[in-house]
VMD Tcl script that draws the C-alpha trace (Angstrom):
set ca {
  {31.11 26.26 47.43}
  {32.33 28.16 44.21}
  {33.19 25.28 42.46}
  {29.77 23.40 43.01}
  {27.71 26.79 42.11}
  {29.98 26.79 38.55}
  {28.55 22.72 38.11}
  {25.48 23.37 38.73}
  {25.36 26.67 36.48}
  {27.24 24.51 33.70}
  {25.25 21.38 33.92}
  {21.58 23.09 34.62}
  {20.59 22.70 31.03}
  {21.78 19.16 30.32}
  {19.90 16.54 29.16}
  {19.43 13.08 26.69}
  {15.98 12.88 25.62}
  {14.71 11.29 22.28}
  {13.33 13.71 19.90}
  {10.00 13.01 18.41}
  {7.82 10.54 19.50}
  {9.22 6.91 21.56}
  {6.52 4.70 20.04}
  {5.72 4.62 16.55}
  {3.62 2.74 14.67}
  {3.60 2.76 11.16}
  {1.87 0.57 8.01}
  {3.64 -1.35 5.66}
  {5.54 0.91 2.88}
  {4.88 4.23 4.76}
  {7.91 5.99 5.36}
  {10.89 6.22 8.28}
  {13.14 9.28 9.25}
  {14.52 8.82 12.62}
  {14.24 11.85 14.76}
  {17.72 11.45 16.61}
  {18.06 12.73 20.34}
  {19.12 15.41 22.06}
  {22.28 14.70 24.35}
  {23.60 18.20 25.91}
  {26.43 17.15 28.87}
  {28.36 19.71 30.65}
  {26.91 22.45 29.12}
  {28.11 20.98 25.75}
  {25.82 19.46 22.91}
  {26.91 15.89 22.29}
  {24.05 14.98 20.18}
  {26.23 14.04 17.19}
  {28.20 11.31 19.23}
  {25.36 9.42 20.26}
  {25.71 6.25 19.79}
  {23.07 3.68 18.31}
  {22.17 -0.36 18.66}
  {19.52 -1.34 16.08}
  {17.28 -4.34 16.42}
  {14.43 -6.16 13.31}
  {12.23 -8.19 15.58}
  {15.13 -8.97 18.29}
  {18.23 -9.59 15.90}
  {20.75 -6.74 15.84}
  {21.00 -5.03 12.40}
  {23.80 -2.88 11.23}
  {22.52 0.51 10.28}
  {19.80 3.00 10.50}
  {19.16 2.97 6.56}
  {18.34 -1.01 7.15}
  {15.23 0.18 8.90}
  {12.64 -0.96 6.35}
  {9.10 -0.70 5.76}
  {8.04 -3.34 3.56}
  {7.27 -6.05 5.78}
  {5.73 -6.21 9.15}
  {8.06 -5.90 11.88}
  {9.35 -4.67 15.42}
  {12.40 -2.38 15.36}
  {13.93 -0.96 18.58}
  {16.63 1.66 18.27}
  {18.88 2.26 21.46}
  {20.88 5.45 21.93}
  {23.54 6.23 24.05}
  {26.33 8.55 24.75}
  {29.76 8.53 25.49}
  {29.83 11.34 28.62}
  {30.24 10.19 32.15}
  {27.21 12.43 32.99}
  {24.81 9.51 30.93}
  {27.11 6.66 31.16}
  {24.26 4.38 32.56}
  {21.12 5.72 30.43}
  {19.76 4.08 27.46}
  {16.61 5.38 25.63}
  {15.17 3.22 23.39}
  {12.37 4.57 20.25}
  {10.37 1.28 18.84}
  {9.09 1.21 15.47}
  {6.14 -1.20 14.73}
  {5.63 -1.96 11.19}
  {1.89 -3.01 10.49}
  {-0.54 -4.49 7.73}
  {-2.79 -1.52 7.46}
  {-6.32 -2.39 8.01}
  {-8.64 -3.06 5.51}
  {-10.74 -0.46 4.08}
  {-14.44 -1.12 4.13}
  {-16.10 0.84 1.65}
  {-18.71 3.44 2.10}
  {-22.21 2.29 2.38}
  {-24.83 3.42 -0.65}
  {-27.60 4.61 -0.05}
}
mol new
graphics top color blue
foreach p $ca { graphics top sphere $p radius 0.5 }
foreach p [lrange $ca 0 end-1] q [lrange $ca 1 end] { graphics top cylinder $p $q radius 0.2 }
display resetview
């Protein structure tokens, strides 16, 4: 019974969640900086241990720095953490780069 109480107390603030927005829409040439994740497992902050898989238009790319906004694309960042607590959890952030809508000139009058 005591071990259950200790485990419950240590794990009560455990979480694995995206920082920032899950779905992001940017225009070409906008700036993107990833907000990362927060991961607390068994009372310990393991956010810095998050693993990322990054895809551009469903093809794997190697580095977060490879996310560019110079052309239309859809990126997905898949986050996992090496923790027994969250072993089957994947968080996904989608970044859509699109052409900005054409500005319509204001009517003079």
